[in-house]
PDB file of N, CA, C, O and CB in Angstrom:
ATOM      1  N   MET A   1       9.335  31.075 -22.846  1.00  0.00           N
ATOM      2  CA  MET A   1      10.032  30.744 -23.398  1.00  0.00           C
ATOM      3  C   MET A   1      11.749  30.648 -22.943  1.00  0.00           C
ATOM      4  O   MET A   1      12.723  30.596 -23.694  1.00  0.00           O
ATOM      5  CB  MET A   1       9.618  31.346 -24.249  1.00  0.00           C
ATOM      6  N   LEU A   2      11.712  30.648 -21.752  1.00  0.00           N
ATOM      7  CA  LEU A   2      12.915  30.284 -20.635  1.00  0.00           C
ATOM      8  C   LEU A   2      12.886  29.231 -20.414  1.00  0.00           C
ATOM      9  O   LEU A   2      13.797  28.407 -20.485  1.00  0.00           O
ATOM     10  CB  LEU A   2      12.974  30.821 -19.376  1.00  0.00           C
ATOM     11  N   PHE A   3      11.486  29.064 -20.017  1.00  0.00           N
ATOM     12  CA  PHE A   3      10.845  27.625 -19.081  1.00  0.00           C
ATOM     13  C   PHE A   3      10.745  26.610 -20.260  1.00  0.00           C
ATOM     14  O   PHE A   3      11.039  25.470 -19.900  1.00  0.00           O
ATOM     15  CB  PHE A   3       8.993  27.852 -18.208  1.00  0.00           C
ATOM     16  N   VAL A   4      10.387  26.735 -21.650  1.00  0.00           N
ATOM     17  CA  VAL A   4      11.072  25.721 -22.830  1.00  0.00           C
ATOM     18  C   VAL A   4      13.223  25.338 -22.381  1.00  0.00           C
ATOM     19  O   VAL A   4      13.831  24.438 -21.802  1.00  0.00           O
ATOM     20  CB  VAL A   4      10.826  27.008 -24.860  1.00  0.00           C
ATOM     21  N   GLN A   5      13.571  26.514 -23.017  1.00  0.00           N
ATOM     22  CA  GLN A   5      14.692  26.573 -22.678  1.00  0.00           C
ATOM     23  C   GLN A   5      15.655  25.791 -21.298  1.00  0.00           C
ATOM     24  O   GLN A   5      16.786  25.306 -21.327  1.00  0.00           O
ATOM     25  CB  GLN A   5      14.606  27.739 -22.689  1.00  0.00           C
ATOM     26  N   VAL A   6      14.556  25.934 -20.023  1.00  0.00           N
ATOM     27  CA  VAL A   6      15.298  25.089 -19.184  1.00  0.00           C
ATOM     28  C   VAL A   6      15.126  23.285 -19.085  1.00  0.00           C
ATOM     29  O   VAL A   6      15.789  22.423 -18.508  1.00  0.00           O
ATOM     30  CB  VAL A   6      14.979  25.711 -17.895  1.00  0.00           C
ATOM     31  N   VAL A   7      13.808  23.240 -20.018  1.00  0.00           N
ATOM     32  CA  VAL A   7      13.207  21.656 -19.871  1.00  0.00           C
ATOM     33  C   VAL A   7      14.157  21.258 -20.979  1.00  0.00           C
ATOM     34  O   VAL A   7      14.103  20.067 -21.285  1.00  0.00           O
ATOM     35  CB  VAL A   7      11.296  21.279 -20.206  1.00  0.00           C
ATOM     36  N   ARG A   8      15.011  22.009 -21.636  1.00  0.00           N
ATOM     37  CA  ARG A   8      15.346  21.415 -23.001  1.00  0.00           C
ATOM     38  C   ARG A   8      16.892  20.511 -22.184  1.00  0.00           C
ATOM     39  O   ARG A   8      17.453  19.463 -22.504  1.00  0.00           O
ATOM     40  CB  ARG A   8      15.703  22.956 -24.576  1.00  0.00           C
ATOM     41  N   ALA A   9      17.292  21.954 -20.535  1.00  0.00           N
ATOM     42  CA  ALA A   9      18.638  21.442 -20.718  1.00  0.00           C
ATOM     43  C   ALA A   9      19.129  20.713 -19.566  1.00  0.00           C
ATOM     44  O   ALA A   9      20.307  20.436 -19.340  1.00  0.00           O
ATOM     45  CB  ALA A   9      19.559  22.502 -21.020  1.00  0.00           C
ATOM     46  N   VAL A  10      17.556  20.268 -18.462  1.00  0.00           N
ATOM     47  CA  VAL A  10      17.540  19.835 -17.807  1.00  0.00           C
ATOM     48  C   VAL A  10      17.406  17.988 -18.801  1.00  0.00           C
ATOM     49  O   VAL A  10      17.712  16.894 -18.328  1.00  0.00           O
ATOM     50  CB  VAL A  10      16.648  20.649 -16.880  1.00  0.00           C
ATOM     51  N   ALA A  11      16.944  18.236 -19.991  1.00  0.00           N
ATOM     52  CA  ALA A  11      16.115  16.626 -20.500  1.00  0.00           C
ATOM     53  C   ALA A  11      17.671  16.863 -21.529  1.00  0.00           C
ATOM     54  O   ALA A  11      17.355  16.424 -22.635  1.00  0.00           O
ATOM     55  CB  ALA A  11      13.766  16.542 -21.578  1.00  0.00           C
ATOM     56  N   ALA A  12      18.816  17.248 -21.581  1.00  0.00           N
ATOM     57  CA  ALA A  12      19.796  17.489 -22.461  1.00  0.00           C
ATOM     58  C   ALA A  12      20.324  16.143 -20.766  1.00  0.00           C
ATOM     59  O   ALA A  12      20.070  14.960 -20.539  1.00  0.00           O
ATOM     60  CB  ALA A  12      20.520  19.592 -23.035  1.00  0.00           C
ATOM     61  N   LEU A  13      21.063  17.168 -20.050  1.00  0.00           N
ATOM     62  CA  LEU A  13      21.597  16.023 -18.663  1.00  0.00           C
ATOM     63  C   LEU A  13      21.567  15.488 -18.689  1.00  0.00           C
ATOM     64  O   LEU A  13      22.475  14.672 -18.852  1.00  0.00           O
ATOM     65  CB  LEU A  13      21.467  15.678 -17.676  1.00  0.00           C
ATOM     66  N   ALA A  14      19.790  15.240 -18.472  1.00  0.00           N
ATOM     67  CA  ALA A  14      19.829  13.522 -17.542  1.00  0.00           C
ATOM     68  C   ALA A  14      20.560  13.233 -19.287  1.00  0.00           C
ATOM     69  O   ALA A  14      21.791  13.206 -19.290  1.00  0.00           O
ATOM     70  CB  ALA A  14      17.551  12.266 -16.797  1.00  0.00           C
ATOM     71  N   VAL A  15      19.918  13.045 -20.572  1.00  0.00           N
ATOM     72  CA  VAL A  15      20.851  11.313 -20.805  1.00  0.00           C
ATOM     73  C   VAL A  15      22.028  11.767 -20.981  1.00  0.00           C
ATOM     74  O   VAL A  15      22.892  10.924 -21.223  1.00  0.00           O
ATOM     75  CB  VAL A  15      20.506  10.147 -22.277  1.00  0.00           C
ATOM     76  N   LEU A  16      22.414  13.130 -20.922  1.00  0.00           N
ATOM     77  CA  LEU A  16      23.972  12.950 -21.068  1.00  0.00           C
ATOM     78  C   LEU A  16      24.829  11.876 -19.740  1.00  0.00           C
ATOM     79  O   LEU A  16      25.748  11.074 -19.904  1.00  0.00           O
ATOM     80  CB  LEU A  16      24.624  14.707 -20.984  1.00  0.00           C
ATOM     81  N   SER A  17      24.119  12.250 -18.493  1.00  0.00           N
ATOM     82  CA  SER A  17      24.261  11.970 -17.510  1.00  0.00           C
ATOM     83  C   SER A  17      23.708   9.769 -17.352  1.00  0.00           C
ATOM     84  O   SER A  17      23.989   8.990 -16.440  1.00  0.00           O
ATOM     85  CB  SER A  17      23.404  13.330 -16.766  1.00  0.00           C
ATOM     86  N   ASN A  18      23.346   9.650 -17.941  1.00  0.00           N
ATOM     87  CA  ASN A  18      23.112   7.926 -18.464  1.00  0.00           C
ATOM     88  C   ASN A  18      23.326   7.735 -20.053  1.00  0.00           C
ATOM     89  O   ASN A  18      22.548   7.152 -20.808  1.00  0.00           O
ATOM     90  CB  ASN A  18      21.326   7.331 -18.143  1.00  0.00           C
ATOM     91  N   ALA A  19      24.575   8.365 -20.405  1.00  0.00           N
ATOM     92  CA  ALA A  19      25.291   8.053 -21.803  1.00  0.00           C
ATOM     93  C   ALA A  19      25.968   6.648 -21.106  1.00  0.00           C
ATOM     94  O   ALA A  19      26.145   6.604 -19.888  1.00  0.00           O
ATOM     95  CB  ALA A  19      26.603   9.478 -22.512  1.00  0.00           C
ATOM     96  N   ILE A  20      26.354   5.427 -22.058  1.00  0.00           N
ATOM     97  CA  ILE A  20      27.147   4.186 -21.753  1.00  0.00           C
ATOM     98  C   ILE A  20      28.798   4.729 -22.032  1.00  0.00           C
ATOM     99  O   ILE A  20      29.122   4.605 -23.213  1.00  0.00           O
ATOM    100  CB  ILE A  20      26.599   2.767 -22.875  1.00  0.00           C
ATOM    101  N   PRO A  21      29.540   5.124 -21.412  1.00  0.00           N
ATOM    102  CA  PRO A  21      30.408   5.078 -21.794  1.00  0.00           C
ATOM    103  C   PRO A  21      31.385   4.124 -22.674  1.00  0.00           C
ATOM    104  O   PRO A  21      31.631   3.055 -22.116  1.00  0.00           O
ATOM    105  CB  PRO A  21      30.561   5.341 -21.079  1.00  0.00           C
ATOM    106  N   ALA A  22      32.193   4.374 -24.378  1.00  0.00           N
ATOM    107  CA  ALA A  22      32.636   3.399 -25.071  1.00  0.00           C
ATOM    108  C   ALA A  22      33.789   3.212 -24.216  1.00  0.00           C
ATOM    109  O   ALA A  22      34.337   3.894 -23.350  1.00  0.00           O
ATOM    110  CB  ALA A  22      32.826   3.634 -26.534  1.00  0.00           C
ATOM    111  N   PRO A  23      34.089   1.444 -25.014  1.00  0.00           N
ATOM    112  CA  PRO A  23      34.010   0.773 -24.373  1.00  0.00           C
ATOM    113  C   PRO A  23      36.053   1.361 -24.927  1.00  0.00           C
ATOM    114  O   PRO A  23      36.235   1.595 -26.122  1.00  0.00           O
ATOM    115  CB  PRO A  23      32.865  -0.664 -24.482  1.00  0.00           C
ATOM    116  N   SER A  24      37.509   1.531 -23.745  1.00  0.00           N
ATOM    117  CA  SER A  24      38.235   1.817 -23.851  1.00  0.00           C
ATOM    118  C   SER A  24      38.926   0.860 -25.388  1.00  0.00           C
ATOM    119  O   SER A  24      38.672  -0.344 -25.415  1.00  0.00           O
ATOM    120  CB  SER A  24      38.589   1.889 -22.560  1.00  0.00           C
ATOM    121  N   SER A  25      39.657   1.394 -26.427  1.00  0.00           N
ATOM    122  CA  SER A  25      41.037   0.825 -27.241  1.00  0.00           C
ATOM    123  C   SER A  25      42.023   1.315 -26.483  1.00  0.00           C
ATOM    124  O   SER A  25      42.814   1.584 -27.387  1.00  0.00           O
ATOM    125  CB  SER A  25      41.306   1.314 -28.833  1.00  0.00           C
ATOM    126  N   TYR A  26      42.470   1.577 -25.674  1.00  0.00           N
ATOM    127  CA  TYR A  26      43.543   1.087 -25.167  1.00  0.00           C
ATOM    128  C   TYR A  26      43.818  -0.316 -24.783  1.00  0.00           C
ATOM    129  O   TYR A  26      42.883  -1.096 -24.602  1.00  0.00           O
ATOM    130  CB  TYR A  26      43.699   1.726 -24.287  1.00  0.00           C
ATOM    131  N   ILE A  27      45.264  -0.737 -24.628  1.00  0.00           N
ATOM    132  CA  ILE A  27      45.838  -1.878 -23.681  1.00  0.00           C
ATOM    133  C   ILE A  27      46.000  -1.583 -23.511  1.00  0.00           C
ATOM    134  O   ILE A  27      46.112  -0.444 -23.964  1.00  0.00           O
ATOM    135  CB  ILE A  27      46.353  -2.719 -23.441  1.00  0.00           C
ATOM    136  N   LEU A  28      46.663  -2.345 -21.606  1.00  0.00           N
ATOM    137  CA  LEU A  28      48.563  -2.227 -21.084  1.00  0.00           C
ATOM    138  C   LEU A  28      49.510  -3.010 -21.455  1.00  0.00           C
ATOM    139  O   LEU A  28      49.868  -4.157 -21.188  1.00  0.00           O
ATOM    140  CB  LEU A  28      48.918  -2.434 -19.655  1.00  0.00           C
ATOM    141  N   HIS A  29      49.746  -2.423 -21.923  1.00  0.00           N
ATOM    142  CA  HIS A  29      50.987  -4.069 -22.306  1.00  0.00           C
ATOM    143  C   HIS A  29      51.857  -3.586 -20.433  1.00  0.00           C
ATOM    144  O   HIS A  29      52.280  -4.174 -19.438  1.00  0.00           O
ATOM    145  CB  HIS A  29      52.911  -3.716 -24.720  1.00  0.00           C
ATOM    146  N   GLU A  30      51.800  -3.111 -20.606  1.00  0.00           N
ATOM    147  CA  GLU A  30      53.142  -3.379 -19.590  1.00  0.00           C
ATOM    148  C   GLU A  30      52.739  -2.558 -17.734  1.00  0.00           C
ATOM    149  O   GLU A  30      52.356  -1.432 -17.417  1.00  0.00           O
ATOM    150  CB  GLU A  30      54.899  -2.284 -20.595  1.00  0.00           C
ATOM    151  N   LYS A  31      52.969  -3.420 -17.166  1.00  0.00           N
ATOM    152  CA  LYS A  31      52.437  -2.425 -16.166  1.00  0.00           C
ATOM    153  C   LYS A  31      53.804  -3.221 -14.597  1.00  0.00           C
ATOM    154  O   LYS A  31      53.886  -4.397 -14.242  1.00  0.00           O
ATOM    155  CB  LYS A  31      50.022  -2.712 -15.901  1.00  0.00           C
ATOM    156  N   ARG A  32      54.329  -2.430 -14.248  1.00  0.00           N
ATOM    157  CA  ARG A  32      55.086  -2.197 -12.842  1.00  0.00           C
ATOM    158  C   ARG A  32      54.961  -2.058 -11.723  1.00  0.00           C
ATOM    159  O   ARG A  32      54.844  -0.943 -11.215  1.00  0.00           O
ATOM    160  CB  ARG A  32      55.545  -1.543 -12.726  1.00  0.00           C
ATOM    161  N   GLN A  33      54.950  -3.494 -10.856  1.00  0.00           N
ATOM    162  CA  GLN A  33      54.567  -3.353  -9.933  1.00  0.00           C
ATOM    163  C   GLN A  33      55.759  -2.523  -8.470  1.00  0.00           C
ATOM    164  O   GLN A  33      55.387  -2.910  -7.362  1.00  0.00           O
ATOM    165  CB  GLN A  33      54.031  -4.690  -9.916  1.00  0.00           C
ATOM    166  N   ALA A  34      56.653  -1.814  -8.425  1.00  0.00           N
ATOM    167  CA  ALA A  34      57.470  -2.213  -7.927  1.00  0.00           C
ATOM    168  C   ALA A  34      58.051  -0.866  -8.956  1.00  0.00           C
ATOM    169  O   ALA A  34      57.682  -0.868 -10.130  1.00  0.00           O
ATOM    170  CB  ALA A  34      57.772  -3.825  -7.864  1.00  0.00           C
ATOM    171  N   LEU A  35      59.153   0.495  -8.349  1.00  0.00           N
ATOM    172  CA  LEU A  35      59.916   1.677  -8.534  1.00  0.00           C
ATOM    173  C   LEU A  35      61.109   0.484  -9.438  1.00  0.00           C
ATOM    174  O   LEU A  35      60.726  -0.685  -9.394  1.00  0.00           O
ATOM    175  CB  LEU A  35      60.456   2.721  -6.798  1.00  0.00           C
ATOM    176  N   PRO A  36      62.153   0.674 -10.033  1.00  0.00           N
ATOM    177  CA  PRO A  36      63.050   0.054 -10.924  1.00  0.00           C
ATOM    178  C   PRO A  36      63.776   0.288  -9.387  1.00  0.00           C
ATOM    179  O   PRO A  36      63.701   1.112  -8.475  1.00  0.00           O
ATOM    180  CB  PRO A  36      63.601   0.754 -12.645  1.00  0.00           C
ATOM    181  N   ARG A  37      64.549  -1.010  -9.704  1.00  0.00           N
ATOM    182  CA  ARG A  37      66.045  -0.455  -8.725  1.00  0.00           C
ATOM    183  C   ARG A  37      67.193   0.612  -8.610  1.00  0.00           C
ATOM    184  O   ARG A  37      67.717   0.966  -9.666  1.00  0.00           O
ATOM    185  CB  ARG A  37      66.845  -1.271  -8.789  1.00  0.00           C
ATOM    186  N   GLY A  38      67.668   1.200  -7.337  1.00  0.00           N
ATOM    187  CA  GLY A  38      68.555   1.980  -7.831  1.00  0.00           C
ATOM    188  C   GLY A  38      67.332   3.586  -8.044  1.00  0.00           C
ATOM    189  O   GLY A  38      67.669   4.759  -8.207  1.00  0.00           O
ATOM    190  N   TYR A  39      66.511   3.240  -7.992  1.00  0.00           N
ATOM    191  CA  TYR A  39      65.787   4.981  -8.562  1.00  0.00           C
ATOM    192  C   TYR A  39      65.217   5.821  -7.619  1.00  0.00           C
ATOM    193  O   TYR A  39      64.066   5.889  -7.186  1.00  0.00           O
ATOM    194  CB  TYR A  39      64.446   4.928  -9.621  1.00  0.00           C
ATOM    195  N   VAL A  40      66.399   6.556  -7.333  1.00  0.00           N
ATOM    196  CA  VAL A  40      65.456   8.040  -6.063  1.00  0.00           C
ATOM    197  C   VAL A  40      65.475   8.367  -6.466  1.00  0.00           C
ATOM    198  O   VAL A  40      66.266   8.447  -7.406  1.00  0.00           O
ATOM    199  CB  VAL A  40      65.501   8.913  -4.927  1.00  0.00           C
ATOM    200  N   LYS A  41      63.747   9.492  -5.930  1.00  0.00           N
ATOM    201  CA  LYS A  41      63.439  10.277  -6.122  1.00  0.00           C
ATOM    202  C   LYS A  41      64.041  11.729  -6.169  1.00  0.00           C
ATOM    203  O   LYS A  41      64.321  12.157  -5.049  1.00  0.00           O
ATOM    204  CB  LYS A  41      62.797  10.013  -5.671  1.00  0.00           C
ATOM    205  N   GLY A  42      64.370  12.799  -7.482  1.00  0.00           N
ATOM    206  CA  GLY A  42      64.478  13.608  -7.474  1.00  0.00           C
ATOM    207  C   GLY A  42      63.892  14.614  -6.452  1.00  0.00           C
ATOM    208  O   GLY A  42      62.978  14.447  -5.645  1.00  0.00           O
ATOM    209  N   SER A  43      64.839  15.960  -6.758  1.00  0.00           N
ATOM    210  CA  SER A  43      63.889  17.738  -6.287  1.00  0.00           C
ATOM    211  C   SER A  43      63.224  17.531  -8.066  1.00  0.00           C
ATOM    212  O   SER A  43      63.628  16.876  -9.026  1.00  0.00           O
ATOM    213  CB  SER A  43      65.496  20.028  -5.861  1.00  0.00           C
ATOM    214  N   LYS A  44      61.795  18.648  -7.810  1.00  0.00           N
ATOM    215  CA  LYS A  44      61.746  18.685  -9.316  1.00  0.00           C
ATOM    216  C   LYS A  44      63.205  20.011 -10.351  1.00  0.00           C
ATOM    217  O   LYS A  44      63.888  20.931  -9.902  1.00  0.00           O
ATOM    218  CB  LYS A  44      59.787  19.299  -9.543  1.00  0.00           C
ATOM    219  N   ILE A  45      63.063  19.284 -12.111  1.00  0.00           N
ATOM    220  CA  ILE A  45      63.952  19.939 -12.109  1.00  0.00           C
ATOM    221  C   ILE A  45      63.830  21.226 -12.665  1.00  0.00           C
ATOM    222  O   ILE A  45      62.600  21.280 -12.686  1.00  0.00           O
ATOM    223  CB  ILE A  45      64.735  19.327 -12.521  1.00  0.00           C
ATOM    224  N   ASP A  46      64.244  22.420 -13.181  1.00  0.00           N
ATOM    225  CA  ASP A  46      64.473  23.650 -13.269  1.00  0.00           C
ATOM    226  C   ASP A  46      63.141  23.883 -14.697  1.00  0.00           C
ATOM    227  O   ASP A  46      62.995  23.185 -15.701  1.00  0.00           O
ATOM    228  CB  ASP A  46      66.335  23.963 -13.533  1.00  0.00           C
ATOM    229  N   SER A  47      62.454  24.957 -14.315  1.00  0.00           N
ATOM    230  CA  SER A  47      61.856  24.334 -15.488  1.00  0.00           C
ATOM    231  C   SER A  47      62.089  25.492 -16.240  1.00  0.00           C
ATOM    232  O   SER A  47      61.056  26.021 -16.650  1.00  0.00           O
ATOM    233  CB  SER A  47      60.326  23.776 -15.429  1.00  0.00           C
ATOM    234  N   LYS A  48      63.492  26.229 -16.645  1.00  0.00           N
ATOM    235  CA  LYS A  48      64.193  26.088 -17.612  1.00  0.00           C
ATOM    236  C   LYS A  48      65.137  25.944 -17.920  1.00  0.00           C
ATOM    237  O   LYS A  48      65.784  26.878 -18.393  1.00  0.00           O
ATOM    238  CB  LYS A  48      64.138  26.492 -18.012  1.00  0.00           C
ATOM    239  N   ALA A  49      65.760  24.417 -17.762  1.00  0.00           N
ATOM    240  CA  ALA A  49      66.696  23.787 -18.322  1.00  0.00           C
ATOM    241  C   ALA A  49      66.267  23.250 -19.794  1.00  0.00           C
ATOM    242  O   ALA A  49      65.138  23.068 -20.252  1.00  0.00           O
ATOM    243  CB  ALA A  49      67.094  22.776 -17.393  1.00  0.00           C
ATOM    244  N   PHE A  50      67.613  23.047 -20.414  1.00  0.00           N
ATOM    245  CA  PHE A  50      67.431  22.668 -21.415  1.00  0.00           C
ATOM    246  C   PHE A  50      67.424  21.160 -21.857  1.00  0.00           C
ATOM    247  O   PHE A  50      68.543  20.705 -21.615  1.00  0.00           O
ATOM    248  CB  PHE A  50      68.114  23.311 -21.902  1.00  0.00           C
ATOM    249  N   ILE A  51      66.497  20.077 -22.483  1.00  0.00           N
ATOM    250  CA  ILE A  51      66.050  19.172 -22.297  1.00  0.00           C
ATOM    251  C   ILE A  51      66.712  18.683 -23.966  1.00  0.00           C
ATOM    252  O   ILE A  51      65.763  18.623 -24.748  1.00  0.00           O
ATOM    253  CB  ILE A  51      64.504  19.286 -21.765  1.00  0.00           C
ATOM    254  N   PRO A  52      68.124  18.320 -24.693  1.00  0.00           N
ATOM    255  CA  PRO A  52      68.132  17.745 -25.286  1.00  0.00           C
ATOM    256  C   PRO A  52      67.089  16.566 -26.608  1.00  0.00           C
ATOM    257  O   PRO A  52      67.680  15.786 -27.356  1.00  0.00           O
ATOM    258  CB  PRO A  52      68.665  17.690 -24.552  1.00  0.00           C
ATOM    259  N   ILE A  53      66.268  16.649 -26.604  1.00  0.00           N
ATOM    260  CA  ILE A  53      65.512  15.542 -27.113  1.00  0.00           C
ATOM    261  C   ILE A  53      65.930  14.949 -29.395  1.00  0.00           C
ATOM    262  O   ILE A  53      65.739  15.699 -30.352  1.00  0.00           O
ATOM    263  CB  ILE A  53      63.561  16.364 -26.700  1.00  0.00           C
ATOM    264  N   ARG A  54      66.394  13.695 -29.452  1.00  0.00           N
ATOM    265  CA  ARG A  54      66.116  13.360 -30.626  1.00  0.00           C
ATOM    266  C   ARG A  54      65.417  12.575 -30.934  1.00  0.00           C
ATOM    267  O   ARG A  54      65.130  11.727 -30.090  1.00  0.00           O
ATOM    268  CB  ARG A  54      66.813  13.166 -31.116  1.00  0.00           C
ATOM    269  N   ILE A  55      64.952  12.510 -31.985  1.00  0.00           N
ATOM    270  CA  ILE A  55      62.930  12.232 -32.217  1.00  0.00           C
ATOM    271  C   ILE A  55      63.624  11.425 -33.550  1.00  0.00           C
ATOM    272  O   ILE A  55      64.570  11.982 -34.105  1.00  0.00           O
ATOM    273  CB  ILE A  55      61.299  14.174 -32.691  1.00  0.00           C
ATOM    274  N   GLY A  56      63.065   9.883 -34.146  1.00  0.00           N
ATOM    275  CA  GLY A  56      62.687   9.587 -34.973  1.00  0.00           C
ATOM    276  C   GLY A  56      62.577   8.814 -36.277  1.00  0.00           C
ATOM    277  O   GLY A  56      61.627   8.281 -35.704  1.00  0.00           O
ATOM    278  N   PHE A  57      62.619   8.227 -37.480  1.00  0.00           N
ATOM    279  CA  PHE A  57      61.898   9.008 -38.422  1.00  0.00           C
ATOM    280  C   PHE A  57      62.390   7.514 -38.753  1.00  0.00           C
ATOM    281  O   PHE A  57      63.453   7.051 -38.340  1.00  0.00           O
ATOM    282  CB  PHE A  57      62.193  10.669 -39.183  1.00  0.00           C
ATOM    283  N   ALA A  58      61.403   6.782 -39.611  1.00  0.00           N
ATOM    284  CA  ALA A  58      61.718   6.049 -40.715  1.00  0.00           C
ATOM    285  C   ALA A  58      61.503   6.407 -42.473  1.00  0.00           C
ATOM    286  O   ALA A  58      61.960   5.719 -43.386  1.00  0.00           O
ATOM    287  CB  ALA A  58      61.032   4.979 -40.366  1.00  0.00           C
ATOM    288  N   GLN A  59      60.611   7.779 -42.632  1.00  0.00           N
ATOM    289  CA  GLN A  59      60.357   8.386 -43.316  1.00  0.00           C
ATOM    290  C   GLN A  59      61.047   9.350 -43.419  1.00  0.00           C
ATOM    291  O   GLN A  59      61.535   9.907 -42.435  1.00  0.00           O
ATOM    292  CB  GLN A  59      59.492   8.501 -43.261  1.00  0.00           C
ATOM    293  N   ASN A  60      61.259   9.807 -44.840  1.00  0.00           N
ATOM    294  CA  ASN A  60      62.277  10.752 -45.330  1.00  0.00           C
ATOM    295  C   ASN A  60      61.870  12.641 -45.736  1.00  0.00           C
ATOM    296  O   ASN A  60      62.401  13.747 -45.638  1.00  0.00           O
ATOM    297  CB  ASN A  60      62.759   9.911 -46.734  1.00  0.00           C
ATOM    298  N   SER A  61      60.279  11.857 -46.336  1.00  0.00           N
ATOM    299  CA  SER A  61      59.555  12.802 -47.126  1.00  0.00           C
ATOM    300  C   SER A  61      58.086  13.658 -46.018  1.00  0.00           C
ATOM    301  O   SER A  61      57.059  14.129 -46.506  1.00  0.00           O
ATOM    302  CB  SER A  61      58.934  11.732 -48.622  1.00  0.00           C
ATOM    303  N   LEU A  62      58.408  13.635 -44.623  1.00  0.00           N
ATOM    304  CA  LEU A  62      57.637  14.139 -43.586  1.00  0.00           C
ATOM    305  C   LEU A  62      58.066  15.955 -43.669  1.00  0.00           C
ATOM    306  O   LEU A  62      57.243  16.795 -44.035  1.00  0.00           O
ATOM    307  CB  LEU A  62      58.089  13.221 -42.012  1.00  0.00           C
ATOM    308  N   LEU A  63      58.983  16.171 -43.401  1.00  0.00           N
ATOM    309  CA  LEU A  63      58.835  17.831 -43.698  1.00  0.00           C
ATOM    310  C   LEU A  63      58.818  18.325 -42.146  1.00  0.00           C
ATOM    311  O   LEU A  63      58.452  19.486 -41.960  1.00  0.00           O
ATOM    312  CB  LEU A  63      57.173  18.370 -44.681  1.00  0.00           C
ATOM    313  N   ILE A  64      59.038  17.849 -41.462  1.00  0.00           N
ATOM    314  CA  ILE A  64      59.100  17.693 -39.782  1.00  0.00           C
ATOM    315  C   ILE A  64      59.606  18.876 -39.584  1.00  0.00           C
ATOM    316  O   ILE A  64      58.838  19.829 -39.713  1.00  0.00           O
ATOM    317  CB  ILE A  64      60.036  16.475 -39.024  1.00  0.00           C
ATOM    318  N   GLU A  65      61.171  19.160 -39.183  1.00  0.00           N
ATOM    319  CA  GLU A  65      61.361  20.291 -39.775  1.00  0.00           C
ATOM    320  C   GLU A  65      60.483  21.645 -39.797  1.00  0.00           C
ATOM    321  O   GLU A  65      60.257  22.443 -38.887  1.00  0.00           O
ATOM    322  CB  GLU A  65      61.491  19.894 -40.828  1.00  0.00           C
ATOM    323  N   GLU A  66      60.046  21.634 -41.205  1.00  0.00           N
ATOM    324  CA  GLU A  66      59.514  22.484 -41.224  1.00  0.00           C
ATOM    325  C   GLU A  66      58.132  23.175 -40.805  1.00  0.00           C
ATOM    326  O   GLU A  66      57.804  24.362 -40.805  1.00  0.00           O
ATOM    327  CB  GLU A  66      59.743  22.446 -41.932  1.00  0.00           C
ATOM    328  N   HIS A  67      57.431  22.004 -40.446  1.00  0.00           N
ATOM    329  CA  HIS A  67      56.347  22.382 -39.324  1.00  0.00           C
ATOM    330  C   HIS A  67      56.855  22.585 -38.010  1.00  0.00           C
ATOM    331  O   HIS A  67      56.244  23.262 -37.182  1.00  0.00           O
ATOM    332  CB  HIS A  67      55.301  21.325 -39.156  1.00  0.00           C
ATOM    333  N   LEU A  68      57.828  22.089 -37.805  1.00  0.00           N
ATOM    334  CA  LEU A  68      58.378  22.755 -36.424  1.00  0.00           C
ATOM    335  C   LEU A  68      58.708  23.736 -35.935  1.00  0.00           C
ATOM    336  O   LEU A  68      58.662  24.131 -34.770  1.00  0.00           O
ATOM    337  CB  LEU A  68      59.112  22.494 -36.090  1.00  0.00           C
ATOM    338  N   MET A  69      59.289  24.448 -37.431  1.00  0.00           N
ATOM    339  CA  MET A  69      59.813  25.756 -36.868  1.00  0.00           C
ATOM    340  C   MET A  69      58.954  27.277 -37.780  1.00  0.00           C
ATOM    341  O   MET A  69      59.333  28.447 -37.840  1.00  0.00           O
ATOM    342  CB  MET A  69      61.768  25.679 -37.175  1.00  0.00           C
ATOM    343  N   ALA A  70      57.306  26.386 -38.574  1.00  0.00           N
ATOM    344  CA  ALA A  70      56.875  27.165 -38.702  1.00  0.00           C
ATOM    345  C   ALA A  70      56.006  27.923 -36.814  1.00  0.00           C
ATOM    346  O   ALA A  70      55.905  29.058 -36.349  1.00  0.00           O
ATOM    347  CB  ALA A  70      56.187  26.658 -39.999  1.00  0.00           C
ATOM    348  N   LEU A  71      55.641  26.714 -36.382  1.00  0.00           N
ATOM    349  CA  LEU A  71      55.673  27.335 -34.589  1.00  0.00           C
ATOM    350  C   LEU A  71      55.530  28.911 -34.698  1.00  0.00           C
ATOM    351  O   LEU A  71      55.518  29.602 -33.678  1.00  0.00           O
ATOM    352  CB  LEU A  71      57.455  26.983 -33.594  1.00  0.00           C
TER     353      LEU A  71
END
């Protein structure tokens, strides 16, 4: 019984290792060749820092606030 399980596992690994990856559906729209002028790398932001974020939606019926507050 153990031999059969080992053979199945080896066969599964062989099939998975020979799989051809599917083409990516992502399209690169913009690529930066260099950092923006005036950019200065600073230190890491404090992990407890409060960063306000605003997100605008075109539809009013999404009930996003209720879903976020339910978490």
